[in-house]
N, C-alpha and C positions, 0 to 999 in steps of 0.2 A: 717059330712063327716070322713069317715076312720079315726082311730086314728094309727099314726106308728111309729116303734117302736124307742127308744130313739136314737140308734147310727150307724152311717156307716161301710160297710167294704169298706175298703181303698185298691186299687189297686195300688202296688210298679210300677216302669216304669219298663219295661221289657229290661231285655239286649238282646242282639244281636242274640242271638239264642234259646231264651224262650219267651213263652207267660205270658202277667201279672200274679202274682199272689199275693192272698190276703195277706195284711199284718194282724198279729196277733191281732193288736191293732190299733185305730185311730191313726192317727200322725198328730191330731190337735186337738182342744177341740172347744166345742161350747154350747150354751145352750139349751135344749131339742128343743125350737121354732126353732131353726135355724141349727138344727143338721141335714147333709145330711144323706138321707136313704133310702133303698130300696124302690120300690114304691108300694102303695097299693093295694090292692085287691080290682077291681070294685065293685061298692056297684049294691045292685040287680037292675034293672032296675025298681021296683015300688017305691024305695025310693030315686033312681037318678032323677024321673021323678017330685020329688017336694022338693027337696032339695033348699032352699032358698039360699045356698050359694054360687051356681051354677050359672053361665051364662047360659042364654037359649041354647046355643050352646052345654056347657055341658050336660045339660038336656037331648038335646034331643035325640030319640031313633035311633040307630043304622040304616043305611040306609040299608045294609044286614043281618037280624038276623042271627047269629049262628045257624046252625042245634042243636036241643035240643039233650044233650047228657045222655048216661045212668049214673044212681047214681054212684059216686065215692067219694073216699074219701074227705071228707071237708076239710082234710088239707093239700091236693094235690097243688101243685101251678097250676095256668091255665097254659094250652097247651105252651101258646107263652113266659111262663118265665119259660117252664122246659129244661134245656139245654140240657139234654139229649136227645131230639127230635132232626130228621132232623131239619134244618133249614128252608126248603121251607114248613113243617108243621106248625113250628112256626108263619112265616110270613102268611100263609093261617090264620091260628086262628085269630091272631092279626087284622089280614086287617078283617074278618066277625064283629069283636067287633066293629068296627072305625067308627062313623057318617061321615055323607059328611062333617062335619066341621071337623072334626078331620084330614080324607083324605087330603082336600085342604090346611089344612096347611102345611102339608110334602113337596108340591110342590113349598115352597118359600124357599130360602137359603140368611136369610138378615144379616144385619150388627147389631153387638153389641158392644158397647164401653164398661169400666168399671172405676171404681172407683181406684185412686192410690193406697187404701188400701187394695183392692182384694174384696171391695163389687158391688153389681151389681148396675147399673145407676138403680134407681127406679123412677125418676123423670127426665122430659125433659122440656125444653124451644122448642123443635124442631127444635133449628137453626143449628146443624148439624143432627142427627137423630131424625125422628120425631116420634116416639115411646120408652117406658121405656121398660127396658124386661120383667117386668112382665105381661104388657099387648101383649107380642108380643107370651109370651110362656103359660099362663093362657088363656088369650083373643082370642088369634087368633091361635094359637094353632099351632106354629112354631116350629119345632127342629131344624134346620139346621143354622147354623151362622158363619161369619167369624168376626173375630175380630180384629178392629180398632184400631192402637199405640202401643207404647211400653212402655212396667210395666217390675216391677221387676218378678223373679222367681215364687219366692215363692206366690207373690200376685197374679200373672197369677191362681196357682195351686188352692188359695185361693176362689177367683173367679169361676173356672170351678167347684169346686165342689158347692158352692153356687148356680150357674146356673143348676146344676143338681139337687138338691135338689129340685129346684122349678120345675122342669121339673117332678120329683117323685111323686110330691103332684098332679099334674092333674088326671084324670080319670084314664088314662088306663097307666101312667107313664112311656111313651115313651120316652128313655133319649136322650139328646141331643147329635148333630154331632158338635162338634168345628174342622171350619177350617182357615187359615190362608194364606194372601200374603206373597211371600219371605220375611225373615227376618235375613237374615244371612249375610249380607253384608254391601254397605255403599251408598245405594242412599235411599230416605224416600219420596217418592211420596204418598198421599194417596190413591191414584187411582191404586198405581201399588206395592208397595213394601214399608218395614219399614227396617230402619237401624238395624244392628245387637242388640245393646243394652247388653243385659242381655248376648244374645247368642253370639256363639263361631262367629267370623268374619274373612268370606273367600271373595274370589273373586268375583264379580260379574259373571252371568253365563257365559257371554261373554270370562271372563279370564280364565273359566274351559276350552270353547274354545280353548283360548289360548296356556294353555298346551295340550289339547289336546288328555289327559290320561283316557280312560275307567273306568283304575281300581281307579284311582284318585276319578274320580265323584262317582264311587258306596261307596268308602270311604266316600264321603263329604255327600253322601244320606243319608248312614246308621246313621252316627253322628247326620244327623239332626232330622232323625227319632227317636233317644232316645234321642234328646233334646225336639222333639215336645211330644211325648208321656207322656213325664214327667209332663206336666201343663195343658195336655189333648187335643191338637191339631189330629185331628184321620182324618182330608183331608187336603193336600196341595195343594192350587190353581198354581199349576205349577207341573212340568215344564214346560215351555214356549217355544217351539218348531219351531216359526216362521223363515222364512231363513230372514236374515239382508242383502235384496237383493236392497233397496232406500237406500241410503246413508244418507237421511234427516230424517226418519222415528223415531219418539222419541221413540221407544222401544227395540232399537235393545240391550240394557247393559242385557236385561231379555232372550237373544236367547241365543244360541250357536254359532251365527256366520251365512256366507255365503255357508257352504260347507253341501249339504243334507247329504253327505253319514257319515262325521263326526257327524252331530247332528243327525243321526238315531242310530250310534254307542253310542253317550253318553246319549241320553235319554234312551234306555234298560237299561245301568246300572244306572241311575238314577231312574228309575222305580223299578227296583230290590232292590236297594238301603230300598229305601220308602216302597214299599209294602214285598218285599221276592219273593220268586219262585211262593209264592201263596198269595192272601190275608187271613187274619187271626188276630188272636187275638194279634198279636206283629208286624202289619201292620201300616204303615199311608198310606191311599189310596191318588195314584195321580189322580189330576185332569190337564190332559193334555188340554195344549192352544195353540194357537186357531185355530181350524178347519176351513178353510182345508189350514191353512197356510196365516198370517194377512202381510206380507212384502209388497208385492206389492200394498203398497198404493198411489192412484195417487198424486202426487208433495210433497211424502214422509208425508202427514199432516194425523193425528192419527183421525180413525173415532170415537172415543170418543164424538168427535166435528161433527155439522153438514156439516163441510166446508171441513172434510175429511173423509167423507162417503167412497167414490169411490174406489173401489179394481178393478185395470185393469191387464191386461198381455197382452201387444203386442208384447212381445217377445214370446209369445206361449206357455210358460212354465210352466201353471198350473199345470203338473202332474208332474213335479219337485217337488213343491212345497207338494206333499202329500206325500212322499218320508220319511220323517220322523215319521210324522203318521202311516205310515204301520207299521215302526217297533216298535213304542210306542205301538201300537194294538198287536202285535208280542210278547212285553214284557208283556201283562198281563195288562195294566193300566187298573184301574176301573172305571175312569169318564172321561168326555171329554167336555170341553167349544167350543163352536165354536164365532167366533168373530163375532163384531159389523159389521164388511164391508159389503157393496153393491155392487156385480159383477156385472161391465159395459162390456158389449161387449163381452159377451160368450153366451154358449147355456143355462146357468144357468139363472130360475127367476131372475129379479134384485130387488130383496128385499133382505135384511139383514139375513146373515148365521142363525142364530138362529130361523128365520121364514120360512126358504129355505128346503121345503122339497125335494127337488130334491137331495139337499147337507146333510141333516140328515140323513133321510131315505133311499134316492137310493143308496147314495155314502156311508156313514159313514155306514150304518146299514147292508144293502142290497150289498154291491159290497163290502166294507172293511170286513164285518162279525163282527163289535164292536157289543156287546152286553151289556156295562157296564151302565152307568149313563149319562146323556147328560142334562148339567147345563146350561143356556145361560150365554151371560157376562150381568154384572150388569146394571140396568136398561133400559131395553127395553119397559117396559109396559107403567109406570107412567113420568110423570115430578117430576122435584126435584130441590130444594134449596140446591145449594152447596156453603158452605160460603157466605150463603145471597144471593146468584146469582141465577137466573132464568137457566133452563139446560133443554131443552125439552126430550121427550123418545127417546132412540136411536131407534127408529122401522126405519131406513132408507128403503124406499121404501115402506112406510106402513105408513105414516106420519099422513094421512085420514083418519084413523081407530079410533073406538073407544079403549078405555082400555079392554074391552072384546072383541070385534071383534082381536087384535092383541092378545092375549092370547089364542083365540081358534086356529088362525094362526099358533101360535107357536105350541101347543100341536098337531095341526095335522101334521104338521113338521117333529114329532117326537121327540121334546124337552121334559126332564121330570121334569126341575124344570127352576123354575125363579130367578136369581139370583139378589140380592139387591134390590128385592121387598118385600112387605108384604100384598097383598092384597086379601087374600082366599075368602072374599066374592064374588070377581068376579068371581071365578071357580064355585063354591056353584050356583050362578045365572045361569051359562053356562048351567051345567048340569038340573037345576029345569027349566030350559025355552026348553028344550031339546036340545040345540045347540050342546053340547060333552056330549055322553054318559058317564054315571058311569063306566063303563068298561075301556073306557080309561083311564081314572082317576086311576081306580086299577091297569092297567099295569104299571101305572109310581109310584106308593103308591110300589107296589111289589119290583122293583128293591130299592127302596130308605130303606125302610126295610130290605130288605135281608141284605144289608150292612152293617146295624147298629148290627144286629144278626153276621153276620161274623165275623165283628170286635170287638165283646165281649163287645160290649157296655150294654148291659143289665144284665152281669155277674158282668161288674166291670166298673161302670161310673165313680167312684171317682177314683183322686190319689192323692198322698202323699206329702204334701209342702215339708217338709222336704227333701225327695229325687228329689224332682225338686229343690232345691237349690242347692242341692250336681250336680244336673246333667248339668243344663246349665250352659254354659260355663266352663265348669269342664277344668282343666290345659293342660290335653291331648289333648283334642276336640279344644282349643284354640290356642293351641299350632303347633295342624295340620293347623287348618286355615291360621296362620300367615306365614308356610310354603307355603302353595299354595301360599299365596301373594307376597311373594317373586317369586317363580318359574313361575307365571304369567307375571311377568313385561318382556317387548319385547324392546329388545337394535335397535333403528332403524338406529343411526348412532353413530360414534364414531370418531370424528375428532382426527389428531394424539395421538390416544391412551392416550385421557384425563381418560376413565376407564381402570382399577379400580384407583381409587384415592389411593395415601401413604402417611404415616404420618400424621400429624394434619396442614393441611392446613388453612389460612385464609379464611373463610366463611361468605359470604354475603347470606341470605338465603330472601326468598320473598314467602309468602304461605305456609310457611314448621314451625313447630314449635320449637321455638328456643330453648328451654328445652332441645328436643330431638337431635336439631343439633349440641348442644356445646357438646355433647359428642362423635363428630367423628372432632372437628376442633374448632378453635377458630373465636370465631362471631365478624364479624366488620358492623358496620352501615352506611359504606360509599363503594360501589361498587369498589369505586378507590383504597381500599386499601384491596379488595379480591385478594387473589390467586384462589378463583373458585367462582361464583354463584351457587347458584339451587334456580331453578325457577318452581313449581308447576302452571300447568292451566288446566283448563276445555276444553271440546268439546265446542265453540261457540254457539248460538242458537241466536234466536231473541225473543226478550221480547217479552210475550202476555199480555194484558189489564184485562182478566178475569184470576181471583185467582186460580180457579180449573186448567185451562188449562196451567197456569204457571208452572207446574210443569212436563209438559211435552214437552222438550227443543225440539223445532220444528224450521223450516227456515234454513238460510245460515249458511254453515258451516265454514264460512269464520268468521276472526276477523277483525272486523272496522276497517277502517283506525287508527282513533285515537289510539285505543286499541293496535294495530300490532306496529305503529311508536312508542311507549312507548317501546314494549317488545324487539325490535331489535334492542332500542338504549341499553339495559341493554346488548344485546347480541354482541355487537360491542364495549361496555366497558372494558367489562371481559369476559374470557373465562365461557361457563355458560353451565350447566346441564339443559336442559329442562325435565321436566315430564308432558307431557298431559294425561290427564285421559279422556281413550274415550269411552265414553257412546254411542257415533256416530263415523261415520268416522271424520275426520275434513280435512279441506284444509288450510294445513300449509306448502307450498312448500317454502318460505321464512325464517321460522322456522327453517326447514328440513335443508336449506343451510349453515345458521349462526352460528348455535347452535353448541357448541364444541361438546355435546353427546346428543344426544334425546330419550330418553326412552318414551315408551306407559304403561299406568298402567288402571285397568277395576276394581278398587278399592283394595288400598293400602295403610297402613300405612306409615306414614314419616320413622319410622324406617325402615319399609322392603324396601324400596328405597333409604337410605342411606347404609343397610347393602349391596346392591347390588351395589351403586356405590363405596364403599371402598372396595370390595371384601371378604366379611364376608359373602355373600351368591350369588348362583348362578341363573341368570333371563334365564330361559328357554324357553319363550313365542313366539310365532310365531303370526302375524297378523292373526286375524279372518273374516278381510275383508280388500278392498284395502283401500290407503288413495289417493282419486282423487287431481288431480293436479288444478282444477277449479271449479268455480261455473258452468261455463258455458259446462264443462264436465260431472257436474251431470245434470245440465239442458236436456242433450241432452241422457243421458242413458235410459235406458229403466228398469223401476221399479221391473219388475220380473224376470231378467235376474241377477245372481250374476256376481260380479267385472266387470262390464260392462263400465266403464267410460274409457276415452280415455286417454292414456299415464299415469296411476297415478302415485302419486311420490313414491311411495310405494306398490308391487303389494300386493295382498292375500299370507299368508304364510312367509310374510319376517320378518326378525328377526338374529342379529349378537350371536354371543358366545363368550363371553369376556373371 
């Protein structure tokens, strides 16, 4: 194999207005065997074909050989390595050099984990992820990954560099594109998001909707961009712009609420904060989801699971759910993710959206004019084992098809990439069998490679771990997030002007950090001795026996009778400030009536809550969806119609000013 130079060029994280610039020296040290380096010049075909250190796929002759070029300076870079050339020319040059196996690897956006010390996972027992990192990069030619789990900033940067080094050592040295689910708030769901950890902590997206300020959303997205760039994330698997129209649906905390117009305004600010006015070397690509809107789920169940696969429109508001996506496309979003849902009772084919040609090609590409990357949601092709439990492929409406038939259907529909899958051999066989043309594969690979070039990954694949440690969770970023937490809080009731609280009252607290509360009052262990109780609650949900599904809080929005009785007994015993976290709407008429004050939060610290309660910060939130009066009203509402329950306890937009 061709020897590599000894040291890397390390890219400093860019500021808000400039692209990354190379550091003058590596920001970390490594042994020569493990130092990140630029990719090697591909070996000549004659030596590649007989190199015993390469896998058969790496030794394969490119499926579309490059046109012989006139003699050139042997020291000159290959055209795809030449940053002075137009992107499209670089794409075509690289594409012409790729084997079918290498092309197929680009069509998969899979998952990786890392070791806590910043090293890649090189061995796995298959209990969480089926393949270790070297197998995916070197053996299966994948170059798109999302990182699972929360880690330190420096460690993430070190890991990113090690993964890029691994990619640089492959035949063509195609850099890795790393992505992430949201990781700037309080929800920790391995299937959807991670808590902030080292990153600045903000309210969930639904809390940004409660504030309703596009300028704040732009600021948040710009801070997120800088934190992501510093550790090497170049694709955000968000924003999520489904409309929160079915009160029971588990994914509402990641949305901008039930208002299509506001969601459109906020997604435009979000995309521009991540990408800038145009995608470039200082951008994080936004993968907007879940097209064509994942809110209208039958009975509020989630289509991660077979019992939640049906998406329905009894109110005839299908077009309404498209409005935010039109705004995202107008803002220039680079990628789009269709949802799992299977539309029922419409003129669309009744198959999941990732397989749905009428939706992906007919609607998204042809009618709405989207020209970017379409990446399916995770796990459409193969069954999987999650936390030791089996899960079927989410091929709703096509469960009877084989893996290869499903892959062909998704490609025919217009999808470019398969999320959460790692089976490129399926694509290779589809082409070699004549089921799918190589030209069809090339069309998607072009889009995927083009984004790598536009993002500057070929010039600056590495990051600076020192800069990452300085950037992630930076004091001013954390302060901006903390201020947004306070501003998002929504005061629903304030009986007898309980708020703001004055002085240092005797406080009884439950599910509030005692050390934090002690800064605001004298803590007592008996509610009977308290002047005020402070109680934090979460939106009720029905426990599910499946471990993975237990992260998706679904079912009833009302507290079970025994739990409600306990809550109300406290409210009757002492004036109580209740703060309920609204990851979904909650059915709480009795609590609203009997609490001394009621506040909704969407991801806020105890200090944020108490600052508002004691008048040290102002709450400015307004409900991003209505709060229903009963589960009967929820069941009678139409899942595609915003705010459709009868006589809600609090309407959409409600909120008091203290």
